[in-house]
N, C-alpha and C positions, 0 to 999 in steps of 0.2 A: 658576854655572859653576865658580867658584873652589872651592866646596865639593866639587863632583864630583871635581876633580883632587886635592884634599887628602885626600879619603876614600880614594883609591887608594894613598896612600903608606904603606908599611909597611917595616920593616927587620928583619933577622935579628940575634939576640943571642947565640946559642950558638956556642961554638967547635967546630970540626969535629973529629970523631974519625977519619973515614976520608976517602979521596980523593974518592969519589963524593959524599959529604956535603959536602965542601969545595967541590967543583965546583958543587953545587946552591946553596950559600950565595952563591958568587961570581956565579952566574948571576942569582939573585934580586936580589942587591944592585945589579948592573949595571942591570938593568931598572928597579928602584925608583929608582935615582939619576937615570936619564934621565927617568923619570916625575916625580920631584920637581922637576927643573930645568924641565920644561914647566909644572908647576903654578905655580912662581914666576913664570915668564914670562906665564902666563895672567892674572896680576893686572893686566896692561895692559888687560884688557877694560874695566875701570872708566874708564880714560882715553878709551876710544872713545866712551862715551856722555856723559861729563862735560865734555869739551872744547867750546868754542865755535868752534874752528878745524876746519872740515870737511877741509881739506887734511891737516892733522896727523893727523886721525882715520883717513883713508884710508891715509896712510903707515904708521901704526901697525898697521893691518890687514894691509897688505902685508908688513911686517916679521914680524908674527906668523905669517903663512902660510909665509913662507920658513923661519922658525925651526922650526916644526912639521915641515916637509918634511925638514929636516936631522936633526932628532931621530928622525923615523921611520926614516930611513936608518941612524942609529946603532943604534936598537933592533933593526932587521932584521938587522944584522951580528952581534949577540950570539948565540952558539951554545951549545947544551947537548946532550950526548950522553945522552939519556934522555927519559922522558916528562915533559913539563912541564904536562900536563893542560890545554893550551890557554892557559897564562898569557901567553906572548908574543903569541899570536894575539889574545887579548882586549885586551892593551895596544895592539896595532896597530889593532884595531877602535876603541878609544878615540881614537887619534890621527887615524884617518879621520873619526870623528865630529867631532872638533875642527876639522879642516880643512873639513868640510861646514858647520859652524857659522860659521866664518870667511868662507867663500866664498858662502854663501847667507843664513843667518840674520842675521849681523851686517851684511852689506851692506844687507839690507832694513831693519834697525834704523837704520843710518846714513842711508838714503834717507828714512826717516820723520822722523828727528831733524833733518835739514838741508833738508828740503823748503821751498821758498820760500813755498809756500802749504800749510801743514800741515793735514791732514784733522782733523776734530773728534775722531775716535777714534784718532788716532795713538798716544797714550799707551797706550790699551787694546790696540792691535795690538802695540806693543812689549812690553807685559807678557805677552801671550799667547805671543809668540815665546820669551820668557825662560822662561815656565812649561813650554813644550814641550821646550826645551833641557834643563832641569833633570830633567824626567821621563825622557827618553831617556838622559841622562847617568847617572842612578841605575841604570837597567837595565844599562848597560855596566859601571858600577862594580861592581855585584854579580857579574857574570860574572868579572871579574878577581879579585875577592876570593875567590870560590868556587874558582877554579882555583889561586890562590896557596895557599889553605888545604889543598887536596888535595896539592899539590906538597910543602908543608912536612910534612904527615903522612907521605907516602911516604918522604921523605929524613930523617925524624926531626930536623927543625929547628924551632925556635920562632920565631914571629913576634911582633913587638911593635909596636903602633900608635904612630906618632910624633905 
């Protein structure tokens, strides 16, 4: 999951020559900044599965859900007057996916992890959930990157992977 969000993070390195290009750079950078902050916060996923304290794991899950909701609102508020080739929409799709992962997939993982009588295949079930998350996350990641590259090409700005 962390890989999913870190793959999304890119930044612009060219200085603007025109106001439309400058607006495009600022727009991209605002979205990427929000994305990067969420990626850093997503590192708490490891805490969810590594802790022996189920109450703490569920609190962390709730905190992450609230955080992603707040960041989604921040990203929604970012405006650009022009074609962004679906860049913001794909970022918001990524955040919706992240919320689904938190509300469904990680709840299931925590149920399996903290079951009083764990099933014999609980570890296998958790791994399958993680594999599914990674697959779907890669597809969403690709959509964002494709949109961002089209956006950068149109506005003649250069992206650099961080």
